[in-house]
N, CA and C of each residue as an Amber inpcrd file, in Angstrom:
protein
   294
-228.2910000  42.9540000 -76.0060000-228.6470000  42.4000000 -77.3030000
-227.7630000  42.9800000 -78.4090000-226.4980000  43.1050000 -78.1450000
-225.5650000  43.6350000 -79.1420000-225.1110000  42.5210000 -80.0660000
-224.7980000  42.9070000 -81.2890000-224.2790000  41.9670000 -82.2670000
-222.8090000  42.2840000 -82.4690000-221.9540000  41.3060000 -82.2910000
-220.5210000  41.5140000 -82.4670000-220.1680000  41.2900000 -83.9370000
-219.4720000  42.2660000 -84.5240000-219.0250000  42.1440000 -85.9020000
-217.5170000  41.9730000 -85.9210000-217.0620000  41.0020000 -86.6970000
-215.6280000  40.8510000 -86.8730000-215.1100000  42.0270000 -87.6710000
-213.9160000  42.4770000 -87.3400000-213.3330000  43.6300000 -88.0290000
-213.2370000  43.3760000 -89.5300000-212.9580000  42.1600000 -89.9390000
-212.8210000  41.8420000 -91.3530000-214.1250000  42.0570000 -92.1150000
-215.2470000  42.0650000 -91.4180000-216.5490000  42.2180000 -92.0720000
-216.8830000  43.6820000 -92.3590000-216.1030000  44.6120000 -91.8470000
-216.3940000  46.0350000 -92.0430000-216.0570000  46.4640000 -93.4570000
-216.8230000  47.3720000 -93.9660000-216.5580000  47.9710000 -95.2800000
-215.4610000  49.0130000 -95.1060000-214.3150000  48.8120000 -95.7260000
-213.1740000  49.7060000 -95.5460000-213.0620000  50.7440000 -96.6570000
-214.0110000  50.7620000 -97.5690000-213.9640000  51.7120000 -98.6780000
-214.3230000  53.1190000 -98.1890000-213.9250000  54.1170000 -98.9630000
-214.3000000  55.4950000 -98.6600000-215.6880000  55.7760000 -99.2170000
-216.4760000  56.4840000 -98.4520000-217.8270000  56.8490000 -98.8630000
-218.0790000  58.2950000 -98.4620000-218.7650000  59.0680000 -99.2970000
-219.0860000  60.4420000 -98.8950000-220.0980000  60.4380000 -97.7360000
-219.9560000  61.3890000 -96.8550000-220.8960000  61.5200000 -95.7390000
-222.0850000  62.3200000 -96.2460000-223.2840000  61.7380000 -96.1420000
-224.4670000  62.4270000 -96.6530000-225.3990000  62.9030000 -95.5390000
-225.1680000  62.4520000 -94.3180000-225.9830000  62.8960000 -93.1830000
-225.2540000  62.5470000 -91.8870000-225.5870000  63.2780000 -90.8370000
-225.0830000  62.9890000 -89.4950000-226.2670000  62.4550000 -88.6950000
-226.0710000  61.3190000 -88.0460000-227.1410000  60.7060000 -87.2570000
-226.6150000  60.4790000 -85.8470000-227.2940000  61.0570000 -84.8680000
-226.9700000  60.8500000 -83.4590000-227.9970000  59.8630000 -82.9210000
-227.5120000  58.7420000 -82.4390000-228.3750000  57.6040000 -82.0980000
-228.5770000  57.4830000 -80.6000000-229.7830000  57.1130000 -80.2160000
-230.1050000  56.8580000 -78.8260000-231.2420000  55.8520000 -78.7280000
-231.5340000  55.4260000 -77.5270000-232.6200000  54.4800000 -77.3090000
-233.9350000  55.2310000 -77.1900000-234.9730000  54.6620000 -77.7550000
-236.3060000  55.2230000 -77.6500000-237.2040000  54.2910000 -76.8710000
-238.4170000  54.7260000 -76.6120000-239.3570000  53.8710000 -75.8910000
-240.6130000  53.6050000 -76.7070000-240.5100000  53.8190000 -78.0110000
-241.6370000  53.6180000 -78.9120000-241.4940000  52.2760000 -79.6300000
-242.5790000  51.8200000 -80.2230000-242.5230000  50.5750000 -80.9900000
-241.9200000  50.8020000 -82.3700000-241.7650000  52.0580000 -82.7750000
-241.1430000  52.4000000 -84.0570000-239.9920000  53.3680000 -83.8150000
-239.0790000  53.4250000 -84.7580000-237.9730000  54.3810000 -84.6640000
-238.5190000  55.7880000 -84.8640000-237.9250000  56.7340000 -84.1730000
-238.3130000  58.1400000 -84.3060000-237.0920000  58.9200000 -84.7760000
-237.2820000  59.7220000 -85.8190000-236.2010000  60.5410000 -86.3520000
-236.6260000  61.9980000 -86.2810000-235.7780000  62.8230000 -85.6670000
-236.0510000  64.2510000 -85.5430000-234.8870000  65.0190000 -86.1500000
-235.1560000  66.0570000 -86.9270000-234.0550000  66.8440000 -87.4880000
-233.3080000  67.6040000 -86.3850000-232.0350000  67.8420000 -86.5970000
-231.2080000  68.6360000 -85.6910000-230.7940000  69.8850000 -86.4610000
-231.0230000  71.0380000 -85.8770000-230.6360000  72.2990000 -86.5050000
-229.1110000  72.4340000 -86.5280000-228.6240000  73.2090000 -87.4670000
-227.1800000  73.3780000 -87.6750000-226.4560000  73.8250000 -86.3990000
-226.9840000  74.8130000 -85.7180000-226.3100000  75.3200000 -84.5170000
-226.2930000  74.2740000 -83.4050000-227.3750000  73.5180000 -83.2680000
-227.4060000  72.4490000 -82.2690000-226.3850000  71.3710000 -82.6100000
-226.2970000  71.0180000 -83.8970000-225.3620000  69.9810000 -84.3120000
-223.9310000  70.4070000 -84.0510000-223.6030000  71.6360000 -84.3780000
-222.2400000  72.1160000 -84.1640000-221.8560000  71.9930000 -82.6900000
-222.7630000  72.3470000 -81.7930000-222.5070000  72.1950000 -80.3550000
-222.2980000  70.7460000 -79.9570000-223.1100000  69.8520000 -80.4980000
-222.9790000  68.4270000 -80.1860000-221.6640000  67.8670000 -80.7110000
-221.2540000  68.3120000 -81.8990000-219.9890000  67.8490000 -82.4590000
-218.8090000  68.3160000 -81.6090000-218.8690000  69.5400000 -81.1080000
-217.7980000  70.0300000 -80.2330000-217.7910000  69.2770000 -78.9040000
-218.9670000  68.9690000 -78.3690000-219.0420000  68.2050000 -77.1200000
-218.4360000  66.8120000 -77.2940000-218.5200000  66.2620000 -78.5020000
-218.0340000  64.9050000 -78.7660000-216.5360000  64.8530000 -79.0590000
-215.8990000  66.0040000 -79.2220000-214.4780000  66.0070000 -79.5630000
-213.6480000  65.4670000 -78.4040000-212.8150000  64.4530000 -78.6790000
-212.0750000  63.8190000 -77.5900000-210.8590000  64.6060000 -77.0820000
-210.3720000  65.5840000 -77.8330000-209.1560000  66.3020000 -77.4420000
-209.4150000  67.7990000 -77.4410000-208.8520000  68.4990000 -76.4910000
-208.9970000  69.9580000 -76.4220000-207.6790000  70.6710000 -76.7220000
-206.7180000  69.9610000 -77.2900000-205.4500000  70.5870000 -77.6530000
-205.6740000  71.5220000 -78.8410000-205.0970000  72.7270000 -78.8070000
-205.3480000  73.7220000 -79.8590000-205.1000000  73.2180000 -81.2860000
-204.0360000  72.4620000 -81.5220000-203.7740000  71.9890000 -82.8850000
-204.8700000  71.0250000 -83.3510000-205.3550000  70.1960000 -82.4690000
-206.4520000  69.2850000 -82.8090000-207.7520000  70.0530000 -83.0030000
-207.9790000  71.0600000 -82.1890000-209.2090000  71.8590000 -82.2790000
-209.3250000  72.5360000 -83.6420000-208.2330000  73.0790000 -84.1540000
-208.2730000  73.7710000 -85.4450000-208.6840000  72.8150000 -86.5630000
-208.0780000  71.6390000 -86.5930000-208.4320000  70.6440000 -87.6280000
-209.8770000  70.1730000 -87.4550000-210.2590000  69.8990000 -86.2270000
-211.5970000  69.3920000 -85.9490000-212.6650000  70.4430000 -86.2510000
-212.3640000  71.7000000 -85.9730000-213.3400000  72.7690000 -86.2100000
-213.7640000  72.8020000 -87.6730000-212.8040000  72.7110000 -88.6060000
-213.1360000  72.7250000 -90.0360000-214.0390000  71.5490000 -90.3980000
-213.7270000  70.3750000 -89.8610000-214.5490000  69.2060000 -90.1500000
-215.9470000  69.3620000 -89.5500000-216.0500000  69.8550000 -88.3310000
-217.3400000  70.0250000 -87.6700000-218.2170000  71.0140000 -88.4220000
-217.6320000  72.1080000 -88.8960000-218.3970000  73.0910000 -89.6680000
-218.8960000  72.4650000 -90.9650000-218.0470000  71.6970000 -91.6400000
-218.4670000  71.0300000 -92.8840000-219.5860000  70.0310000 -92.6090000
-219.4860000  69.2810000 -91.5220000-220.5350000  68.3110000 -91.1840000
-221.8510000  68.9940000 -90.8370000-221.7840000  70.1810000 -90.2740000
-223.0330000  70.8470000 -89.9030000-223.7350000  71.4780000 -91.1020000
-223.1410000  71.3790000 -92.2870000-223.7950000  71.8550000 -93.5160000
-224.6090000  70.7630000 -94.2110000-224.5620000  69.5340000 -93.6990000
-225.3410000  68.4500000 -94.3110000-226.5000000  68.0970000 -93.3750000
-227.4940000  67.3560000 -93.8610000-228.6340000  67.0060000 -93.0040000
-228.1840000  66.2640000 -91.7400000-228.8610000  66.5390000 -90.6400000
-228.5400000  65.8910000 -89.3670000-229.8280000  65.4980000 -88.6570000
-229.7780000  64.3440000 -87.9980000-230.9640000  63.7950000 -87.3470000
-230.6060000  63.1550000 -86.0230000-231.5720000  63.1510000 -85.1220000
-231.5040000  62.3720000 -83.8930000-232.3860000  61.1550000 -84.1270000
-231.8040000  59.9790000 -83.9870000-232.5360000  58.7250000 -84.1730000
-232.7470000  58.0780000 -82.8220000-233.9910000  57.8340000 -82.4890000
-234.3160000  57.0930000 -81.2680000-234.8240000  55.7240000 -81.7210000
-234.0370000  54.7010000 -81.3670000-234.3690000  53.3370000 -81.8010000
-235.6930000  52.8600000 -81.2260000-236.3040000  51.9240000 -81.9260000
-237.5130000  51.2700000 -81.4190000-237.1230000  50.3050000 -80.2960000
-238.1200000  49.8810000 -79.5320000-237.8490000  49.0200000 -78.3770000
-237.3650000  47.6330000 -78.7690000-237.9480000  47.0390000 -79.8020000
-237.6460000  45.6470000 -80.1590000-236.2620000  45.5390000 -80.8020000
-235.2900000  44.9030000 -80.1410000-233.9260000  44.8340000 -80.6760000
-233.8600000  44.2000000 -82.0720000-234.6600000  43.1990000 -82.3290000
-234.6070000  42.5130000 -83.6190000-235.1450000  43.3630000 -84.7680000
-235.8400000  44.4510000 -84.4620000-236.4030000  45.3200000 -85.5000000
-235.6890000  46.6600000 -85.6080000-234.7590000  46.9430000 -84.7150000
-234.1410000  48.2750000 -84.6610000-233.4600000  48.6820000 -85.9580000
-232.6470000  47.8140000 -86.5100000-231.9120000  48.1880000 -87.7280000
-232.8740000  48.4730000 -88.8790000-233.8790000  47.6510000 -89.0450000
-234.8500000  47.8340000 -90.1310000-235.6600000  49.1190000 -89.9210000
-236.1570000  49.3230000 -88.6960000-236.9230000  50.5330000 -88.4010000
-236.0770000  51.7880000 -88.5950000-234.8260000  51.7370000 -88.1430000
-233.9310000  52.8950000 -88.2750000-233.6880000  53.2260000 -89.7410000
-233.3960000  52.2260000 -90.5450000-233.1410000  52.4500000 -91.9740000
-234.3690000  53.0450000 -92.6560000-235.5450000  52.5190000 -92.3520000
-236.7830000  53.0320000 -92.9670000-237.0610000  54.4670000 -92.5340000
-236.8680000  54.7630000 -91.2570000-237.1500000  56.1110000 -90.7380000
-236.1900000  57.1450000 -91.3270000-234.9220000  56.7970000 -91.4250000
-233.9420000  57.7240000 -91.9830000-234.1930000  57.9330000 -93.4750000
-234.4860000  56.8670000 -94.1990000-234.7840000  56.9800000 -95.6290000
-235.9900000  57.8920000 -95.8470000-237.0070000  57.7890000 -95.0040000
-238.1990000  58.6390000 -95.1280000-237.8380000  60.1020000 -94.8880000
-236.9710000  60.3790000 -93.9070000-236.5540000  61.7610000 -93.6340000
-235.7760000  62.3420000 -94.7940000-234.8690000  61.5600000 -95.3660000
-234.0430000  62.0530000 -96.4700000-234.8530000  62.2550000 -97.7420000
-235.9590000  61.5090000 -97.8740000-236.8040000  61.6410000 -99.0680000
-237.6520000  62.9180000 -99.0240000-237.8950000  63.4400000 -97.8240000
-238.7190000  64.6540000 -97.6860000-238.0460000  65.8850000 -98.2300000
């Protein structure tokens, strides 16, 4: 149930990063958002790094440390594909408002 987006439809503007969200499938009727601690996030960001070359690692390390200073969440989508985007947006907005 994926939606294909044409590349031309993407927003190409620069935007500040205000949170890190790691997305996965859930088995609930609503989206579930759980906070991720800084140390856990840093480990996940390193696991996601596609290159282990030292020059890339140095640049990536600075970015990963900066990202781990902002709010981070694990989002587990709701079961209903047609409601996932709406549920996810509402759940994340509620977490950021707290």
